[in-house]
gemmi code that builds the backbone of each chain (N, CA, C; Angstrom):
import gemmi

chains = {
    "A": [
        ("UNK", (-17.433, -2.716, 12.600), (-16.833, -1.448, 11.973), (-17.619, -0.255, 11.573)),
        ("UNK", (-17.223, 0.991, 12.035), (-17.720, 1.995, 12.110), (-18.279, 2.062, 10.473)),
        ("UNK", (-18.956, 3.211, 10.214), (-19.248, 3.276, 8.854), (-18.200, 3.702, 7.682)),
        ("UNK", (-18.194, 3.022, 6.647), (-17.206, 3.223, 6.019), (-17.186, 4.664, 5.075)),
        ("UNK", (-16.452, 5.663, 5.070), (-16.658, 7.041, 4.586), (-15.240, 7.453, 3.824)),
        ("UNK", (-15.256, 7.539, 2.735), (-14.015, 7.963, 2.150), (-13.601, 9.621, 2.309)),
        ("UNK", (-12.892, 10.089, 2.646), (-12.177, 11.511, 2.600), (-11.534, 11.725, 1.322)),
        ("UNK", (-11.778, 13.091, 0.759), (-10.922, 13.439, -0.383), (-10.616, 14.577, -0.219)),
        ("UNK", (-9.352, 14.926, -0.392), (-8.774, 16.466, -0.357), (-8.050, 16.676, -1.713)),
        ("UNK", (-9.001, 17.491, -2.606), (-8.490, 17.795, -3.982), (-8.648, 19.240, -4.158)),
        ("UNK", (-8.019, 20.338, -5.034), (-8.731, 21.728, -5.434), (-9.542, 21.910, -5.756)),
        ("UNK", (-10.455, 22.992, -5.489), (-11.498, 23.242, -6.253), (-11.647, 23.823, -7.550)),
        ("UNK", (-10.183, 24.685, -7.972), (-9.785, 24.957, -9.240), (-8.503, 25.081, -9.316)),
        ("UNK", (-7.912, 24.656, -10.597), (-6.782, 24.557, -11.277), (-6.333, 25.406, -12.384)),
        ("UNK", (-5.399, 25.544, -12.639), (-4.917, 26.241, -13.897), (-4.592, 24.833, -15.095)),
        ("UNK", (-5.253, 25.048, -16.209), (-5.050, 24.024, -17.198), (-3.734, 23.644, -17.429)),
        ("UNK", (-3.475, 22.234, -17.096), (-2.210, 21.648, -17.419), (-1.231, 21.630, -16.195)),
        ("UNK", (-1.704, 22.291, -15.025), (-1.004, 22.356, -13.648), (-1.276, 21.052, -13.044)),
        ("UNK", (-0.167, 20.631, -12.554), (0.053, 19.451, -11.713), (-0.371, 19.844, -10.410)),
        ("UNK", (-1.459, 19.011, -10.052), (-1.894, 18.954, -8.550), (-1.976, 17.871, -7.936)),
        ("UNK", (-1.884, 17.607, -6.547), (-2.026, 16.655, -5.775), (-3.501, 16.434, -5.114)),
        ("UNK", (-3.986, 15.309, -4.983), (-5.156, 14.714, -4.733), (-4.645, 13.749, -3.450)),
        ("UNK", (-5.378, 13.898, -2.410), (-5.003, 12.762, -1.071), (-6.404, 11.971, -1.016)),
        ("UNK", (-6.173, 11.065, -0.644), (-7.525, 10.298, -0.147), (-7.125, 9.233, 1.034)),
        ("UNK", (-8.231, 8.942, 1.750), (-8.419, 8.325, 2.814), (-9.807, 7.725, 2.791)),
        ("UNK", (-9.609, 6.436, 3.599), (-10.833, 6.057, 3.688), (-10.875, 4.866, 5.215)),
        ("UNK", (-11.706, 4.985, 6.149), (-11.677, 4.204, 7.038), (-11.860, 2.790, 6.832)),
        ("UNK", (-11.088, 1.970, 6.933), (-11.205, 0.315, 6.712), (-10.000, 0.017, 7.460)),
        ("UNK", (-10.581, -1.460, 8.283), (-9.602, -1.917, 8.783), (-8.496, -2.749, 7.953)),
        ("UNK", (-8.624, -3.210, 6.750), (-7.682, -3.820, 5.953), (-7.058, -5.271, 6.758)),
        ("UNK", (-8.131, -5.863, 6.911), (-7.804, -6.896, 7.642), (-7.198, -8.067, 7.062)),
        ("UNK", (-5.749, -8.462, 7.229), (-4.728, -9.241, 6.309), (-5.054, -10.766, 6.060)),
        ("UNK", (-5.946, -11.343, 7.081), (-5.990, -12.646, 6.727), (-4.802, -13.378, 7.210)),
        ("UNK", (-3.828, -12.897, 8.178), (-2.868, -13.690, 8.906), (-3.061, -13.117, 10.256)),
        ("UNK", (-3.972, -12.555, 10.763), (-4.190, -12.446, 12.263), (-5.006, -13.810, 12.634)),
        ("UNK", (-5.148, -13.679, 14.202), (-5.624, -14.919, 14.809), (-6.548, -14.325, 15.872)),
        ("UNK", (-7.981, -14.894, 15.871), (-8.637, -14.129, 17.216), (-8.411, -14.981, 18.236)),
        ("UNK", (-9.176, -14.671, 19.550), (-8.756, -15.065, 20.828), (-8.733, -16.923, 21.049)),
        ("UNK", (-9.570, -17.383, 20.150), (-9.484, -18.745, 19.936), (-8.568, -19.707, 18.895)),
        ("UNK", (-8.003, -18.688, 18.756), (-6.686, -18.783, 17.656), (-7.125, -19.134, 16.089)),
        ("UNK", (-8.430, -19.130, 15.892), (-9.012, -19.169, 14.555), (-8.411, -18.096, 13.728)),
        ("UNK", (-8.290, -18.199, 12.204), (-7.889, -17.358, 11.521), (-9.143, -16.044, 11.206)),
        ("UNK", (-8.680, -14.820, 11.050), (-9.585, -13.828, 11.089), (-9.735, -13.846, 9.409)),
        ("UNK", (-10.522, -14.049, 8.836), (-10.648, -13.939, 7.225), (-10.270, -12.629, 6.826)),
        ("UNK", (-9.518, -12.786, 5.614), (-8.981, -11.447, 4.712), (-10.481, -10.689, 4.252)),
        ("UNK", (-10.185, -9.323, 4.517), (-11.173, -8.421, 4.223), (-10.508, -6.973, 4.232)),
        ("UNK", (-9.960, -6.564, 2.645), (-9.215, -5.346, 2.506), (-10.107, -5.167, 1.197)),
        ("UNK", (-9.635, -3.289, 1.003), (-10.096, -2.727, 0.065), (-8.856, -3.352, -1.089)),
        ("UNK", (-9.378, -4.076, -2.690), (-8.483, -4.444, -2.929), (-8.266, -3.555, -4.320)),
        ("UNK", (-9.126, -2.758, -4.520), (-9.029, -1.752, -5.689), (-9.297, -0.350, -5.556)),
        ("UNK", (-8.556, 0.399, -5.982), (-8.847, 1.883, -5.933), (-8.752, 2.389, -7.395)),
        ("UNK", (-10.013, 3.438, -7.897), (-9.866, 3.530, -9.147), (-10.628, 5.004, -9.311)),
        ("UNK", (-9.750, 5.829, -10.172), (-9.794, 7.291, -10.582), (-10.260, 7.642, -11.690)),
        ("UNK", (-11.219, 8.663, -12.162), (-11.598, 8.723, -13.532), (-11.637, 10.257, -13.125)),
        ("UNK", (-11.570, 10.692, -14.278), (-11.906, 12.408, -14.391), (-12.788, 12.304, -15.900)),
        ("UNK", (-14.031, 13.134, -15.633), (-14.980, 13.287, -16.723), (-15.178, 11.615, -17.549)),
        ("UNK", (-14.940, 10.646, -16.600), (-15.425, 9.072, -17.169), (-13.949, 8.567, -17.839)),
        ("UNK", (-13.054, 9.229, -18.093), (-11.562, 8.726, -18.525), (-10.602, 8.101, -17.135)),
        ("UNK", (-10.303, 6.692, -17.371), (-9.507, 6.540, -16.249), (-8.119, 7.269, -15.727)),
        ("UNK", (-7.687, 7.521, -14.706), (-6.683, 8.600, -14.541), (-5.291, 7.728, -13.948)),
        ("UNK", (-6.208, 6.948, -12.976), (-5.136, 6.132, -12.413), (-5.470, 5.314, -11.518)),
        ("UNK", (-5.520, 3.721, -11.431), (-6.030, 3.018, -10.468), (-4.635, 1.958, -9.559)),
        ("UNK", (-5.119, 1.590, -8.312), (-3.971, 0.989, -7.499), (-4.754, -0.350, -7.065)),
        ("UNK", (-4.152, -1.432, -7.584), (-4.261, -2.783, -7.169), (-3.563, -2.960, -5.319)),
        ("UNK", (-4.433, -2.942, -4.276), (-4.347, -2.986, -2.983), (-3.841, -4.438, -2.720)),
        ("UNK", (-3.083, -4.896, -1.939), (-2.811, -5.950, -1.465), (-2.779, -6.002, 0.236)),
        ("UNK", (-2.805, -7.074, 0.993), (-2.721, -7.091, 2.336), (-1.723, -6.158, 3.186)),
        ("UNK", (-0.675, -5.960, 2.332), (0.554, -5.127, 3.069), (0.144, -3.648, 2.838)),
        ("UNK", (-1.145, -3.077, 2.520), (-1.727, -1.567, 2.617), (-1.932, -1.633, 4.368)),
        ("UNK", (-1.673, -0.479, 4.861), (-2.198, -0.221, 6.139), (-3.682, -0.087, 6.262)),
        ("UNK", (-4.105, -0.179, 7.724), (-5.373, 0.132, 8.119), (-5.651, 1.488, 7.627)),
        ("UNK", (-6.924, 1.906, 7.268), (-7.190, 3.345, 6.586), (-6.244, 3.652, 5.698)),
        ("UNK", (-6.473, 2.961, 4.661), (-5.421, 3.189, 3.385), (-5.687, 4.671, 2.941)),
        ("UNK", (-4.357, 5.194, 2.901), (-4.348, 6.629, 2.490), (-3.538, 6.410, 1.021)),
        ("UNK", (-4.094, 7.005, 0.115), (-3.576, 7.169, -1.121), (-3.285, 8.672, -1.590)),
        ("UNK", (-1.910, 8.953, -2.168), (-1.954, 9.991, -2.704), (-1.387, 10.047, -4.020)),
        ("UNK", (-1.913, 10.969, -5.065), (-1.278, 11.156, -6.463), (-1.473, 12.464, -7.063)),
        ("UNK", (-0.503, 12.570, -8.066), (-0.493, 13.674, -8.716), (-1.150, 13.805, -10.560)),
        ("UNK", (-1.749, 15.065, -10.795), (-2.486, 14.555, -12.077), (-2.781, 16.017, -12.640)),
        ("UNK", (-2.861, 16.049, -13.699), (-3.349, 17.444, -14.401), (-4.179, 17.119, -15.110)),
        ("UNK", (-5.092, 18.398, -15.366), (-6.337, 18.591, -16.369), (-6.270, 20.009, -17.496)),
        ("UNK", (-6.838, 19.464, -18.406), (-7.271, 20.313, -19.344), (-8.389, 21.120, -19.356)),
        ("UNK", (-9.308, 20.515, -18.997), (-10.596, 21.206, -18.645), (-11.369, 20.946, -17.561)),
        ("UNK", (-12.498, 21.855, -17.305), (-13.150, 21.364, -15.873), (-13.900, 20.197, -15.848)),
        ("UNK", (-14.156, 19.432, -14.808), (-15.000, 18.193, -14.843), (-15.078, 17.520, -13.542)),
        ("UNK", (-15.482, 16.440, -13.635), (-15.540, 15.634, -12.324), (-14.803, 14.626, -12.021)),
        ("UNK", (-14.047, 14.617, -10.714), (-13.079, 13.293, -10.625), (-13.935, 12.713, -9.563)),
        ("UNK", (-13.929, 11.139, -10.133), (-14.773, 10.500, -9.217), (-13.741, 9.077, -8.970)),
        ("UNK", (-14.229, 8.737, -7.757), (-12.932, 7.832, -6.880), (-13.984, 6.728, -6.449)),
        ("UNK", (-13.631, 5.652, -6.694), (-14.127, 4.116, -6.473), (-13.138, 3.635, -5.528)),
        ("UNK", (-13.701, 3.126, -4.430), (-13.066, 2.129, -3.628), (-13.663, 0.605, -3.729)),
        ("UNK", (-13.205, -0.627, -3.874), (-13.619, -1.788, -4.012), (-13.357, -2.581, -2.801)),
        ("UNK", (-14.321, -3.052, -2.184), (-13.940, -4.205, -0.843), (-14.167, -5.288, -1.247)),
        ("UNK", (-13.403, -6.450, -0.835), (-13.381, -7.765, -0.853), (-14.872, -8.282, -0.908)),
        ("UNK", (-15.631, -7.516, -0.101), (-17.042, -8.317, 0.090), (-17.885, -7.818, -0.799)),
        ("UNK", (-17.135, -7.305, -1.678), (-18.351, -6.852, -3.055), (-18.789, -5.058, -2.570)),
        ("UNK", (-18.570, -4.468, -1.551), (-18.932, -2.889, -1.166), (-18.277, -2.368, -2.219)),
        ("UNK", (-18.944, -1.329, -2.867), (-18.331, -0.389, -3.305), (-18.650, 0.981, -2.941)),
        ("UNK", (-17.349, 1.937, -2.471), (-17.459, 2.832, -1.964), (-17.166, 4.324, -3.081)),
        ("UNK", (-17.721, 5.198, -2.905), (-17.237, 6.294, -4.229), (-17.420, 7.752, -3.473)),
        ("UNK", (-16.625, 8.204, -4.187), (-16.755, 9.801, -3.692), (-16.396, 10.804, -5.088)),
        ("UNK", (-17.120, 11.837, -5.210), (-16.492, 12.651, -6.550), (-16.219, 13.961, -5.912)),
        ("UNK", (-15.653, 15.074, -7.000), (-15.237, 15.955, -6.568), (-15.156, 16.950, -7.756)),
        ("UNK", (-15.676, 18.136, -8.047), (-15.784, 18.664, -9.223), (-14.593, 19.776, -8.999)),
        ("UNK", (-13.905, 19.973, -10.344), (-12.529, 20.590, -10.383), (-12.839, 21.645, -11.610)),
        ("UNK", (-12.520, 22.887, -11.349), (-12.806, 24.026, -12.266), (-11.482, 24.512, -12.739)),
        ("UNK", (-11.411, 25.003, -13.918), (-10.449, 25.709, -14.321), (-10.344, 27.176, -14.154)),
        ("UNK", (-9.353, 27.711, -13.774), (-9.510, 29.199, -13.493), (-8.379, 29.665, -12.189)),
    ],
    "B": [
        ("UNK", (-7.518, -17.317, 44.857), (-6.220, -17.834, 44.829), (-5.337, -16.872, 45.187)),
        ("UNK", (-4.299, -17.164, 46.022), (-3.455, -16.349, 46.529), (-2.173, -16.380, 45.934)),
        ("UNK", (-1.644, -15.462, 45.010), (-0.297, -15.597, 44.157), (0.930, -14.928, 44.845)),
        ("UNK", (1.771, -15.401, 44.967), (3.282, -15.006, 45.636), (3.925, -14.095, 44.317)),
        ("UNK", (4.848, -13.591, 44.773), (5.519, -12.655, 43.737), (6.299, -13.754, 42.778)),
        ("UNK", (6.600, -14.798, 43.437), (7.632, -15.869, 42.625), (6.608, -16.501, 41.671)),
        ("UNK", (5.399, -16.803, 41.933), (4.639, -17.174, 40.915), (4.271, -15.896, 39.890)),
        ("UNK", (3.791, -14.994, 40.178), (3.686, -14.068, 39.063), (4.747, -13.773, 38.434)),
        ("UNK", (5.833, -14.076, 38.545), (7.042, -13.669, 38.079), (7.172, -15.215, 36.770)),
        ("UNK", (6.667, -16.240, 37.153), (7.222, -17.496, 36.772), (5.643, -17.460, 35.409)),
        ("UNK", (4.301, -16.935, 35.825), (3.704, -16.813, 34.794), (3.753, -15.692, 33.689)),
        ("UNK", (4.653, -14.802, 34.314), (5.212, -13.428, 33.268), (5.905, -14.217, 32.318)),
        ("UNK", (7.127, -14.733, 32.816), (8.058, -15.636, 32.185), (7.708, -16.407, 31.342)),
        ("UNK", (6.856, -17.204, 31.462), (5.936, -18.476, 30.429), (5.409, -17.517, 29.400)),
        ("UNK", (4.649, -16.528, 29.662), (3.857, -15.528, 28.540), (4.912, -15.094, 27.687)),
        ("UNK", (6.133, -14.473, 27.960), (6.921, -14.150, 27.161), (7.622, -15.097, 26.128)),
        ("UNK", (7.644, -16.214, 26.888), (8.462, -17.486, 26.190), (7.632, -17.674, 24.783)),
        ("UNK", (5.841, -17.848, 25.644), (5.091, -18.226, 24.310), (4.915, -17.365, 23.204)),
        ("UNK", (5.095, -16.047, 23.530), (4.882, -14.943, 22.555), (6.100, -14.973, 21.693)),
        ("UNK", (7.541, -15.481, 21.976), (8.594, -15.442, 21.195), (8.737, -16.783, 20.530)),
        ("UNK", (7.348, -17.473, 20.103), (7.707, -18.945, 19.403), (7.329, -18.050, 18.124)),
        ("UNK", (7.884, -18.383, 17.062), (7.709, -17.601, 15.699), (6.256, -18.128, 15.188)),
        ("UNK", (5.630, -17.482, 14.412), (4.392, -17.739, 13.916), (4.862, -18.385, 12.760)),
        ("UNK", (3.780, -19.423, 12.454), (4.247, -20.305, 11.456), (3.852, -20.247, 9.790)),
        ("UNK", (3.669, -18.861, 9.639), (3.399, -18.791, 8.373), (4.572, -18.636, 7.332)),
        ("UNK", (4.347, -18.599, 5.802), (5.405, -18.560, 5.278), (5.971, -17.083, 4.904)),
        ("UNK", (6.990, -16.965, 5.142), (7.373, -15.477, 4.877), (8.013, -15.349, 3.542)),
        ("UNK", (7.389, -14.423, 2.662), (7.993, -14.059, 1.300), (9.660, -13.833, 1.397)),
        ("UNK", (10.489, -14.050, 0.311), (11.568, -14.157, 0.527), (12.172, -13.056, -0.501)),
        ("UNK", (13.417, -12.882, -0.842), (13.789, -12.156, -1.844), (13.245, -12.868, -3.136)),
        ("UNK", (13.353, -14.416, -3.211), (13.139, -15.142, -4.105), (11.698, -14.913, -4.778)),
        ("UNK", (11.006, -14.932, -3.616), (9.282, -14.807, -3.957), (8.997, -13.413, -4.437)),
        ("UNK", (9.837, -12.346, -4.057), (9.746, -10.953, -4.568), (10.259, -10.903, -5.993)),
        ("UNK", (11.453, -11.633, -6.375), (12.006, -11.728, -7.581), (10.646, -12.539, -8.686)),
        ("UNK", (10.130, -13.525, -8.163), (9.349, -14.017, -8.857), (8.055, -13.154, -9.392)),
        ("UNK", (7.804, -12.353, -8.309), (6.458, -11.455, -8.828), (6.978, -10.586, -9.533)),
        ("UNK", (8.292, -10.061, -9.542), (9.013, -8.953, -10.426), (8.564, -9.517, -11.569)),
        ("UNK", (9.321, -10.531, -12.050), (9.386, -11.256, -13.199), (7.989, -11.542, -13.845)),
        ("UNK", (6.824, -11.776, -12.932), (5.411, -11.692, -13.565), (5.031, -10.564, -14.126)),
        ("UNK", (5.680, -9.311, -13.215), (5.131, -8.265, -13.831), (6.090, -7.676, -15.169)),
        ("UNK", (7.097, -8.131, -15.339), (7.953, -7.444, -16.429), (7.726, -8.579, -17.412)),
        ("UNK", (7.447, -9.833, -17.418), (7.487, -10.828, -18.738), (9.032, -11.238, -18.738)),
        ("UNK", (9.847, -11.151, -17.550), (11.332, -11.593, -17.996), (12.249, -10.391, -18.745)),
        ("UNK", (11.739, -9.468, -18.839), (12.325, -8.019, -19.764), (13.622, -7.686, -18.624)),
        ("UNK", (14.638, -7.144, -19.423), (15.550, -6.500, -18.639), (14.962, -5.222, -17.815)),
        ("UNK", (15.533, -5.004, -16.382), (15.308, -4.021, -15.694), (16.543, -2.960, -15.198)),
        ("UNK", (16.490, -1.891, -15.641), (17.568, -1.036, -15.424), (17.364, -0.524, -13.992)),
        ("UNK", (18.321, 0.147, -13.553), (18.271, 1.105, -12.302), (17.916, 2.482, -12.893)),
        ("UNK", (17.364, 3.462, -12.176), (17.309, 4.842, -12.187), (15.887, 5.139, -13.042)),
        ("UNK", (15.769, 6.223, -13.152), (14.447, 6.793, -13.854), (13.132, 6.457, -12.990)),
        ("UNK", (13.483, 5.999, -11.645), (12.264, 5.777, -10.726), (12.859, 6.379, -9.432)),
        ("UNK", (11.799, 6.937, -8.746), (11.983, 7.432, -7.046), (11.472, 6.746, -6.238)),
        ("UNK", (12.054, 6.227, -5.364), (11.391, 5.531, -4.216), (11.681, 6.121, -2.828)),
        ("UNK", (10.787, 6.877, -2.279), (11.009, 7.288, -0.979), (10.356, 6.226, 0.344)),
        ("UNK", (11.534, 6.041, 0.906), (10.961, 5.399, 2.366), (11.861, 5.725, 3.264)),
        ("UNK", (11.012, 5.517, 4.422), (11.981, 6.241, 5.907), (13.071, 4.873, 5.886)),
        ("UNK", (14.322, 5.181, 6.086), (15.494, 4.672, 6.933), (14.858, 3.472, 7.829)),
        ("UNK", (14.513, 4.181, 8.891), (13.838, 3.440, 10.120), (12.563, 3.659, 10.278)),
        ("UNK", (11.766, 2.919, 10.468), (10.541, 2.721, 10.712), (10.062, 2.519, 11.999)),
        ("UNK", (9.778, 3.459, 13.156), (9.233, 2.887, 14.252), (8.373, 1.798, 14.499)),
        ("UNK", (7.263, 2.355, 13.466), (6.110, 1.346, 13.928), (5.832, 0.680, 12.057)),
        ("UNK", (5.718, -0.786, 12.153), (5.964, -1.227, 10.949), (4.413, -1.446, 10.407)),
        ("UNK", (3.592, -0.948, 10.856), (1.900, -0.936, 10.745), (1.755, 0.217, 9.771)),
        ("UNK", (2.497, 1.200, 9.872), (2.335, 2.285, 8.760), (3.547, 2.836, 8.706)),
        ("UNK", (4.055, 2.768, 7.317), (5.177, 3.015, 6.754), (5.123, 3.881, 5.546)),
        ("UNK", (5.155, 5.388, 5.402), (4.744, 5.860, 4.570), (6.172, 5.693, 3.471)),
        ("UNK", (5.244, 5.522, 1.950), (6.344, 5.735, 0.899), (5.612, 6.198, -0.203)),
        ("UNK", (6.444, 6.863, -1.159), (6.075, 7.346, -2.279), (7.019, 7.115, -3.228)),
        ("UNK", (6.288, 6.761, -4.418), (7.087, 6.324, -5.803), (6.744, 7.390, -6.777)),
        ("UNK", (7.706, 7.825, -7.574), (7.567, 8.765, -8.520), (8.525, 8.171, -9.790)),
        ("UNK", (7.730, 8.055, -11.103), (8.358, 7.588, -12.363), (7.643, 8.232, -13.333)),
        ("UNK", (8.107, 10.073, -13.677), (7.360, 10.640, -14.929), (7.542, 9.539, -16.018)),
        ("UNK", (6.466, 9.418, -16.832), (6.333, 8.882, -17.908), (5.723, 7.165, -17.505)),
        ("UNK", (5.642, 6.919, -16.606), (5.500, 5.414, -16.065), (3.721, 5.562, -16.419)),
        ("UNK", (3.681, 3.936, -17.192), (2.277, 3.320, -17.058), (1.852, 2.702, -15.973)),
        ("UNK", (2.949, 2.101, -15.345), (2.203, 1.265, -14.029), (3.523, 1.196, -13.137)),
        ("UNK", (3.241, 1.247, -11.834), (4.237, 0.871, -10.927), (3.853, -0.193, -10.052)),
        ("UNK", (5.089, -1.488, -9.423), (4.468, -2.310, -9.015), (5.512, -1.929, -7.724)),
        ("UNK", (4.995, -2.050, -6.467), (5.249, -1.922, -5.414), (5.615, -3.476, -4.498)),
        ("UNK", (6.915, -3.819, -4.249), (7.111, -4.998, -3.584), (7.811, -5.072, -2.360)),
        ("UNK", (7.568, -6.255, -1.244), (8.189, -6.527, -0.246), (9.082, -7.202, -0.231)),
        ("UNK", (10.304, -7.716, 0.342), (11.102, -8.939, 0.151), (10.638, -9.725, 1.747)),
        ("UNK", (9.998, -9.158, 2.604), (10.071, -9.673, 3.715), (8.693, -9.836, 4.458)),
        ("UNK", (7.412, -9.496, 3.688), (6.246, -9.662, 4.361), (5.743, -11.067, 3.893)),
        ("UNK", (4.655, -11.374, 4.246), (4.017, -12.810, 4.475), (3.736, -12.918, 2.610)),
        ("UNK", (3.289, -12.141, 1.909), (3.350, -12.008, 0.433), (3.986, -10.982, 0.190)),
        ("UNK", (4.755, -10.906, -1.178), (5.776, -10.107, -1.571), (4.634, -8.613, -2.415)),
        ("UNK", (3.588, -9.064, -2.966), (2.888, -7.748, -3.311), (2.735, -6.562, -2.433)),
        ("UNK", (2.519, -5.719, -2.700), (2.064, -4.726, -1.862), (0.984, -3.627, -2.736)),
        ("UNK", (1.543, -3.021, -3.846), (0.400, -2.507, -4.471), (0.955, -2.504, -6.038)),
        ("UNK", (0.124, -2.206, -6.863), (0.220, -1.886, -8.038), (-0.465, -1.029, -8.685)),
        ("UNK", (0.075, 0.217, -8.991), (-0.470, 1.689, -9.626), (-0.275, 1.602, -11.208)),
        ("UNK", (-1.288, 1.983, -11.885), (-1.296, 2.033, -12.938), (-1.899, 3.404, -13.397)),
        ("UNK", (-1.456, 4.216, -14.473), (-1.831, 5.433, -14.660), (-2.204, 5.876, -16.039)),
        ("UNK", (-3.280, 6.647, -16.231), (-3.584, 6.887, -17.304), (-3.665, 8.508, -17.723)),
        ("UNK", (-4.259, 8.569, -18.709), (-4.349, 10.341, -19.067), (-4.534, 11.078, -17.995)),
        ("UNK", (-3.449, 12.228, -17.859), (-3.406, 13.239, -17.026), (-2.774, 13.021, -15.630)),
        ("UNK", (-2.265, 11.721, -15.294), (-1.629, 11.009, -14.190), (-0.210, 11.603, -14.460)),
        ("UNK", (0.638, 11.947, -13.081), (1.980, 12.484, -13.279), (2.983, 11.182, -12.779)),
        ("UNK", (2.198, 10.111, -12.702), (3.474, 8.938, -12.427), (3.845, 9.077, -11.341)),
        ("UNK", (2.958, 9.585, -10.266), (3.484, 9.715, -8.920), (2.445, 9.333, -7.911)),
        ("UNK", (2.611, 8.243, -7.196), (1.872, 8.198, -6.029), (2.681, 7.708, -4.663)),
        ("UNK", (1.565, 7.986, -3.619), (1.974, 7.914, -2.106), (1.055, 7.149, -1.661)),
        ("UNK", (1.252, 6.184, -0.592), (0.672, 5.365, 0.443), (1.105, 5.248, 1.536)),
        ("UNK", (0.677, 4.529, 2.558), (0.917, 3.919, 3.778), (0.982, 2.461, 3.688)),
        ("UNK", (2.160, 1.857, 3.838), (2.148, 0.252, 4.008), (2.411, -0.428, 5.040)),
        ("UNK", (2.326, -1.733, 5.332), (2.759, -2.482, 6.445), (4.236, -3.392, 6.244)),
        ("UNK", (4.896, -3.100, 7.266), (6.157, -3.922, 6.898), (6.260, -4.935, 8.272)),
        ("UNK", (6.499, -6.193, 7.674), (6.608, -7.314, 8.885), (7.835, -7.070, 9.647)),
        ("UNK", (8.988, -6.745, 8.787), (10.371, -6.671, 9.778), (11.073, -5.916, 8.690)),
        ("UNK", (12.435, -5.880, 9.449), (13.262, -5.020, 8.413), (13.774, -5.978, 7.542)),
        ("UNK", (13.711, -4.876, 6.380), (13.682, -5.301, 5.063), (13.717, -4.320, 3.889)),
        ("UNK", (14.086, -5.035, 2.508), (14.109, -4.150, 1.250), (12.662, -4.069, 0.761)),
        ("UNK", (12.399, -2.905, 0.427), (11.301, -2.333, -0.463), (11.531, -2.074, -1.830)),
        ("UNK", (11.025, -2.715, -2.704), (11.302, -2.624, -4.525), (10.227, -1.573, -5.075)),
        ("UNK", (10.588, -0.987, -5.943), (9.416, -0.300, -6.981), (10.154, -0.354, -8.375)),
        ("UNK", (9.263, -1.016, -9.123), (9.588, -1.427, -10.640), (8.365, -0.659, -11.337)),
        ("UNK", (8.801, 0.054, -12.400), (7.901, 0.690, -13.166), (8.221, 0.452, -14.249)),
        ("UNK", (6.888, 0.116, -15.266), (6.487, 0.003, -16.633), (6.795, 1.122, -17.116)),
        ("UNK", (7.549, 1.682, -18.010), (7.816, 2.823, -18.751), (6.820, 2.806, -20.352)),
        ("UNK", (6.403, 3.991, -20.620), (5.589, 4.094, -21.951), (6.208, 3.639, -23.292)),
        ("UNK", (7.519, 3.425, -23.182), (8.042, 2.596, -24.465), (8.629, 1.117, -23.810)),
        ("UNK", (7.880, 0.647, -22.908), (7.961, -0.708, -23.026), (9.093, -1.266, -21.673)),
        ("UNK", (9.834, -0.302, -21.408), (11.310, -0.633, -20.735), (10.823, -0.643, -19.375)),
        ("UNK", (11.730, -1.191, -18.470), (11.487, -1.416, -17.027), (12.624, -0.833, -16.293)),
        ("UNK", (12.008, -0.001, -14.903), (13.266, 0.277, -14.209), (12.966, 0.061, -12.849)),
        ("UNK", (13.866, 0.092, -12.196), (13.688, -0.239, -10.550), (14.457, 0.329, -9.639)),
        ("UNK", (13.983, 0.444, -8.594), (14.565, 1.236, -7.157), (14.275, 0.470, -5.956)),
        ("UNK", (15.281, 0.455, -5.101), (14.976, -0.367, -3.909), (15.683, 0.314, -2.582)),
        ("UNK", (15.070, 0.357, -1.251), (15.193, 1.059, -0.251), (15.309, -0.031, 0.804)),
        ("UNK", (16.168, 0.157, 1.650), (16.099, -0.958, 2.890), (15.473, -0.021, 3.954)),
        ("UNK", (14.535, -0.787, 4.544), (13.646, -0.194, 5.794), (13.934, -0.981, 6.895)),
        ("UNK", (14.374, -0.328, 7.962), (14.779, -1.027, 9.431), (13.403, -0.886, 10.070)),
        ("UNK", (12.866, -1.966, 10.500), (11.519, -1.785, 11.091), (11.501, -2.203, 12.495)),
        ("UNK", (11.347, -1.159, 13.577), (11.416, -1.656, 15.143), (10.449, -2.573, 15.491)),
        ("UNK", (9.108, -2.374, 15.065), (8.036, -3.236, 15.724), (7.355, -3.426, 14.231)),
        ("UNK", (7.294, -4.800, 14.164), (6.555, -5.328, 12.880), (4.988, -5.228, 12.937)),
        ("UNK", (4.670, -5.592, 11.538), (3.393, -4.579, 11.209), (2.132, -6.125, 10.774)),
        ("UNK", (2.453, -6.980, 11.048), (1.581, -8.168, 10.413), (1.167, -8.980, 11.472)),
        ("UNK", (0.385, -8.373, 12.778), (-0.032, -8.836, 14.022), (0.674, -10.073, 14.293)),
        ("UNK", (0.126, -11.418, 14.236), (0.864, -12.430, 14.590), (0.499, -13.048, 15.851)),
    ],
}
model = gemmi.Model(1)
for chain_id, residues in chains.items():
    chain = gemmi.Chain(chain_id)
    for i, (resn, *xyz) in enumerate(residues, 1):
        res = gemmi.Residue()
        res.name, res.seqid = resn, gemmi.SeqId(i, " ")
        for name, pos in zip(("N", "CA", "C"), xyz):
            atom = gemmi.Atom()
            atom.name, atom.element = name, gemmi.Element(name[0])
            atom.pos, atom.b_iso = gemmi.Position(*pos), 0.0
            res.add_atom(atom)
        chain.add_residue(res)
    model.add_chain(chain)
structure = gemmi.Structure()
structure.add_model(model)
structure.setup_entities()
C-alpha cells in the first residue's frame, strides 16, 4: 500500500461559537476480511477502526469504524469553538499503526 | 490450442455460471441489525424523529455510498445496515463543541435499509431509516 497520509480541510480562523465543517480523508484500503485472493484464501481484515478528534486536548468527536466503511475513509463533521487552539486528529489502524494530523485554528 | 467460437462461448458461459453461485458468508439480517440496536440502546424505547439521515435513494456503486447523519444534541449516533455481512457501520460519539453532525461514505452489499439511531443528551433514543437501492454491491465476494 502506498504511504498512508491523512488529509484535513479545516478553516484557519473562525468566529467564536460559529459552527464550521471539518473534512478529513485518509488513504487506506479498509480490507474487510470478506474478500478472497486468487487462491481462494481470505484476505485478513485490516481497517482503520477508530477516528478521534480533540481540540486543545478535549475530545470533540470520535468514530468507531467497521468494515462497512468505504476504502479511503472520508469523515466530515461540524463543530464550534470558543477559543483559538489546536485541532488534533488520530486514526488507529488494526495493525496498531497510528496516523495523526493537526490544524491550528484562530479566532477572528 | 485452437479455440473455436463455440468453445469460447462455452467457456464464457461456464465462467458466468460460477460467478453467479452465491458467496457463502452469513449476511446480516434485519434481526441482526435489531440486535445491534438493542445492544446500543439497552432495550430503551426508540422514537422516530429528531434525527436526520441523508442517503441516496439509488446508489450506483455500493462501494462508496455517501451518507450523513445529523441529530442536534446527540451524544452518540449509531449507523446500522440491514443487509451487509455485519450490521455495524459506524458509531459517532460527540463531545464538547461538536454539532452532532457527521458524514462519511459507506459500503452496501445490496439494496437494503440503512438505520441511524441517536442517543440524546437526556438519555432518550431516536431513530431514522432510509431504503437505498444498490445497483452494484460493495462487498467484493
